[in-house]
C-alpha positions in Angstrom: 22.5 29.2 -49.1 25.5 31.3 -48.0 28.7 32.0 -50.0 30.6 29.3 -48.1 28.1 26.7 -49.1 28.3 27.7 -52.8 32.1 27.6 -52.8 31.9 24.1 -51.4 29.7 23.0 -54.2 32.0 24.6 -56.8 35.1 22.9 -55.4 33.4 19.5 -55.5 32.6 20.1 -59.2 36.2 20.9 -60.0 37.5 17.9 -58.2 35.0 15.7 -59.9 34.1 13.9 -56.8 30.4 14.6 -57.1 28.4 13.8 -60.1 26.0 16.7 -60.0 25.4 19.6 -57.7 23.0 22.4 -58.2 25.0 25.6 -59.2 22.2 27.9 -58.0 21.9 28.2 -54.2 18.7 26.3 -53.4 16.3 26.8 -50.5 17.3 25.1 -47.2 15.1 22.1 -47.7 16.5 21.6 -51.3 20.0 21.8 -50.0 19.4 18.8 -47.7 18.0 16.7 -50.5 20.9 17.6 -52.8 23.5 16.7 -50.2 21.8 13.4 -49.6 21.8 12.7 -53.3 25.5 13.6 -53.5 26.4 11.1 -50.9 24.6 8.2 -52.6 27.0 5.7 -54.1 30.0 6.8 -52.0 31.4 3.9 -49.9 31.1 4.4 -46.1 34.9 4.1 -45.8 35.4 7.1 -48.1 32.9 9.4 -46.3 35.6 10.6 -43.9 37.7 11.9 -46.8 34.7 13.8 -48.4 35.2 17.5 -48.5 31.6 18.5 -47.7 31.5 16.1 -44.8 34.8 17.5 -43.4 33.5 21.0 -43.7 30.2 20.2 -42.0 32.0 18.4 -39.2 34.3 21.3 -38.7 31.4 23.7 -38.6 29.6 21.5 -36.1 32.6 21.3 -33.9 32.8 25.0 -33.7 29.2 25.4 -32.5 28.6 26.8 -29.1 25.3 27.0 -27.3 23.7 30.3 -26.6 23.2 31.7 -23.1 20.6 29.8 -21.0 17.7 32.0 -20.0 16.8 32.7 -16.4 13.4 31.0 -17.0 15.1 27.8 -18.1 17.3 27.8 -15.0 14.4 28.4 -12.7 12.4 25.6 -14.3 15.3 23.2 -13.9 15.6 24.1 -10.2 11.9 23.5 -9.7 12.1 20.1 -11.4 15.0 19.1 -9.2 13.1 20.2 -6.1 10.2 17.9 -7.2 12.6 14.9 -7.3 13.9 15.8 -3.9 10.3 15.9 -2.5 9.6 12.5 -4.0 12.7 11.0 -2.4 11.9 12.5 1.0 8.2 11.3 1.0 9.2 7.8 -0.1 7.4 8.1 -3.4 8.9 6.3 -6.3 10.1 8.6 -9.1 9.2 5.9 -11.6 6.2 6.5 -13.8 5.3 2.8 -13.6 3.0 2.0 -10.6 4.3 -0.6 -8.1 3.1 -4.2 -8.3 0.5 -5.3 -5.8 1.6 -7.8 -3.1 -0.4 -10.8 -1.9 -0.9 -11.8 1.7 1.1 -15.0 1.2 4.0 -13.1 -0.4 4.2 -10.7 2.5 3.9 -13.6 5.0 6.7 -15.4 3.3 8.9 -12.4 3.8 8.5 -12.6 7.5 9.1 -16.4 7.4 12.5 -15.9 5.8 13.9 -12.8 7.6 15.5 -13.0 11.0 13.0 -12.0 13.7 14.9 -13.3 16.7 15.1 -9.9 18.3 11.3 -9.4 18.1 10.5 -13.0 19.2 12.2 -12.3 22.5 9.5 -9.8 23.4 6.4 -12.0 22.9 4.3 -13.6 25.7 2.6 -16.5 23.9 0.0 -17.0 26.6 -1.5 -15.1 29.5 0.0 -16.0 32.9 -2.5 -16.9 35.4 -2.1 -17.6 39.1 -4.2 -18.9 42.0 -7.9 -19.5 41.4 -7.8 -18.0 38.0 -5.2 -20.6 36.9 -7.3 -23.4 38.5 -10.5 -22.2 36.9 -8.8 -21.9 33.5 -7.4 -25.4 33.8 -10.7 -27.0 34.7 -13.2 -25.0 32.6 -11.1 -23.1 30.1 -10.3 -23.9 26.4 -7.9 -26.6 25.5 -4.2 -25.8 25.0 -2.8 -25.4 21.6 -1.2 -28.4 20.1 2.5 -28.5 20.3 3.0 -28.6 16.5 1.1 -25.3 16.1 2.9 -23.3 18.7 5.7 -22.2 16.3 3.0 -20.8 13.9 1.3 -19.0 16.8 4.6 -17.5 17.9 5.2 -16.2 14.4 1.9 -14.3 14.5 2.8 -12.8 17.8 6.3 -11.9 16.6 4.9 -10.1 13.5 2.8 -8.1 15.9 6.0 -6.9 17.5 7.4 -5.6 14.2 6.8 -2.0 13.3 6.4 -0.4 9.9 9.7 0.3 8.2 9.3 2.6 5.2 12.8 1.7 4.1 11.8 -1.9 3.5 10.3 -2.2 -0.1 8.0 -5.0 1.0 6.4 -2.8 3.7 5.9 0.0 1.2 4.2 -2.5 -1.2 1.8 -3.6 1.5 0.8 0.0 2.1 0.4 0.8 -1.6 -1.7 -2.3 -2.1 -4.1 -1.4 0.8 -4.4 2.1 -0.6 -5.1 1.0 -4.1 -7.6 -1.7 -3.2 -9.6 0.6 -0.9 -9.6 3.6 -3.2 -9.6 2.0 -6.6 -6.5 4.1 -7.6 -4.1 2.7 -10.2 -1.3 5.0 -9.2 1.2 4.8 -6.3 0.9 7.3 -3.5 3.4 8.9 -1.1 4.2 6.9 2.0 3.5 10.0 4.1 0.6 12.4 3.5 -3.0 13.4 4.3 -4.3 10.8 2.0 -3.8 8.2 4.8 -6.2 10.1 7.0 -8.8 9.6 4.3 -8.4 5.9 4.8 -8.9 6.2 8.5 -5.5 6.6 10.0 -5.1 9.4 12.6 -2.2 11.2 10.8 0.0 11.4 7.8 2.2 8.5 8.9 0.4 5.1 9.3 3.2 3.8 11.5 2.1 5.9 14.4 -1.3 4.0 14.6 0.0 0.5 14.9 0.5 0.5 18.7 -0.3 -2.9 20.2 -0.7 -4.6 16.9 2.5 -3.9 14.9 2.8 -5.0 11.3 0.2 -7.7 11.9 -2.4 -4.9 11.7 -1.3 -4.1 8.1 -1.2 -7.8 7.2 -4.8 -8.2 8.4 -5.8 -5.3 6.2 -3.9 -6.8 3.3 -5.6 -10.1 3.8 -9.0 -8.3 3.9 -8.5 -6.5 0.6 -6.5 -9.2 -1.4 -8.7 -12.2 -0.6 -11.4 -12.3 -3.3 -13.9 -13.6 -0.7 -13.5 -10.7 1.7 -12.7 -7.8 -0.6 -16.4 -6.9 -1.1 -16.8 -7.0 2.6 -13.9 -4.7 3.1 -15.3 -2.3 0.6 -18.7 -2.4 2.2 -17.3 -1.6 5.7 -15.1 1.1 4.1 -18.3 2.7 2.7 -20.0 2.5 6.0 -17.0 4.2 7.7 -17.6 7.2 5.4 -21.3 7.5 6.2 -22.3 11.1 6.7 -23.5 10.4 10.3 -22.0 7.1 11.3 -18.5 7.7 10.0 -15.5 6.2 11.8 -11.8 5.8 11.0 -11.7 2.6 9.0 -8.0 1.7 9.4 -7.8 2.7 13.0 -10.8 0.5 13.8 -9.1 -2.4 11.9 -6.0 -2.0 14.1 -8.2 -2.3 17.2 -9.8 -5.5 15.9 -6.3 -6.9 15.3 -5.6 -6.2 19.0 -8.6 -8.2 19.9 -7.4 -11.1 17.7 -4.0 -11.0 19.4 -5.5 -11.0 22.8 -7.9 -13.9 21.9 -4.9 -15.9 20.6 -2.9 -15.3 23.8 -5.8 -16.2 26.0 -6.2 -19.5 24.1 -9.7 -18.6 23.0 -8.8 -19.7 19.5 -7.0 -22.9 20.5 -9.9 -25.2 19.9 -10.5 -23.9 16.4 -6.8 -24.0 15.6 -6.5 -27.5 16.8 -9.6 -28.5 14.7 -8.2 -27.0 11.5 -4.5 -27.8 12.3 -3.7 -24.2 11.4 -3.2 -20.9 13.2 -2.7 -18.1 10.7 -5.9 -18.8 8.6 -7.9 -19.1 11.8 -6.6 -15.8 13.2 -7.3 -14.1 9.8 -10.9 -15.4 9.7 -11.4 -14.4 13.3 -10.2 -10.9 12.5 -12.6 -10.7 9.5 -15.5 -12.1 11.4 -15.0 -9.7 14.3 -14.8 -6.8 11.9 -18.0 -7.9 10.2 -19.7 -8.1 13.6 -18.6 -4.6 14.4 -20.0 -3.3 11.1 -23.3 -5.1 11.7 -23.7 -3.6 15.2 -22.5 -0.2 14.0 -25.1 -0.2 11.2 -28.1 -1.7 12.9 -27.7 0.1 16.3 -27.0 3.4 14.7 -23.6 3.8 16.5 -21.4 6.9 16.0 -17.8 7.7 16.7 -18.7 8.6 20.3 -19.7 5.0 21.0 -16.5 3.5 19.5 -14.8 2.5 22.8 -17.8 0.8 24.3 -18.7 -1.0 21.1 -15.1 -2.4 20.9 -15.2 -3.6 24.5 -18.5 -5.4 24.1 -17.2 -6.8 20.9 -14.0 -8.1 22.6 -16.1 -9.9 25.3 -18.3 -11.6 22.6 -15.4 -12.5 20.4 -13.5 -14.2 23.2 -16.6 -16.0 24.5 -18.0 -17.2 21.2 -15.3 -17.3 18.5 -17.0 -20.2 16.7 -20.2 -18.2 16.5 -18.5 -15.3 14.8 -16.7 -17.6 12.4 -20.0 -19.2 11.4 -21.5 -15.8 10.8 -18.6 -14.9 8.5 -19.1 -18.1 6.6 -22.8 -17.3 6.0 -22.0 -13.8 4.9 -19.4 -14.8 2.4 -21.7 -17.5 1.0 -24.4 -15.0 0.5 -22.0 -12.5 -1.2 -20.7 -15.3 -3.5 -24.3 -16.0 -4.6 -24.8 -12.4 -5.5 -27.3 -11.7 -2.7 -27.9 -8.2 -1.4 -25.6 -6.7 1.1 -26.0 -8.1 4.6 -25.0 -4.7 6.0 -28.0 -3.0 4.3 -28.0 -0.1 1.9 -26.0 2.9 3.2 -26.1 6.6 2.5 -22.4 7.2 1.8 -20.9 10.6 1.6 -18.8 9.8 -1.5 -15.0 9.9 -2.0 -14.9 13.7 -1.8 -16.3 13.9 1.7 -14.3 11.8 4.0 -14.7 11.4 7.8 -14.2 14.5 9.9 -10.6 14.6 11.2 -11.8 16.5 14.3 -13.7 13.6 15.7 -12.1 11.7 18.6 -11.8 7.9 18.3 -11.7 5.7 21.4 -10.0 2.4 21.0 -9.8 -0.6 23.3 -6.7 0.8 25.0 -8.2 4.1 25.7 -11.2 3.4 28.0 -10.9 4.0 31.7 -10.6 0.8 33.8 -14.1 1.0 35.3 -15.7 0.7 31.9 -14.0 -2.5 30.9 -16.5 -4.7 32.7 -13.8 -7.0 33.9 -12.1 -7.6 30.6 -8.4 -7.2 30.1 -6.9 -4.3 28.1 -4.0 -4.9 25.8 
């Protein structure tokens, strides 16, 4: 203990304010114990008048920090730069991962917000003239019931909405899709190469939603959040990472959403919607059934990325012609999975999470084929 500390002790002894204080300067740790013992029994209201406390307070008030080293300043700048990167990429700075969002919660969001500007853009049905209109009237599917048309228009309106990374709900949808497909428990950045691993063409998923809008993401969300279809989604995702038959999973899903939109507009789903008195569940099931059919064809016929455009066009023809057949196949598949039966897609050789699909391969969607290869079907 220094001389000042000893003098403080002696002064307290003379004044008689402290019962016993060690006259010999003790080691630092003994000093702390002695001071604590000295304060025992003193009322809190009197502590401010205590000589030792006033001295310690005055000494603390006169303390000044030493000079900050260059290393500390550099570390502080690097940490601030990390926060800025997180803000720019849309990644939450919170250590707590975001909560998953269900399909119904995301759908309710669109049911409550104002979509009037997007609704103006939709064309609920295909306009036919001449013989095509007459043939459709005589031999085509029935018209959608009047009470279901508002629900149909909502589906088509959502397809007009783009991805807005400033909307928290949109970000939660992306995060949920990523976590469910990868098994990750942590949030990811809204921009980055990790989206290419899921089958988008670039670092920003918004650039791949042409022709399907946010409905494409809602369909993916439905696929991974419905307990009946999650296993199917994971199976198809593994197939998409096959070392030979690989394909961009999310981009393929967007194209299947386009087929579903076109089938709805051409009234191919009207009979089933009228039967179930619902539109959105029918469109969701049709999307899942079409995706299942694509995976089956891809697996059994040994298709590769070079065949993607033609596979999708043939799939579009089949889906519009026999939607009930596809839906029945989906029912059988889901029933088999629920009973714990073997995969209906068959055992696959998967390349594993560390070897994703090659980013140099070219994917052809339903909008990218030349007109002469469409075999009379309409492109969206």
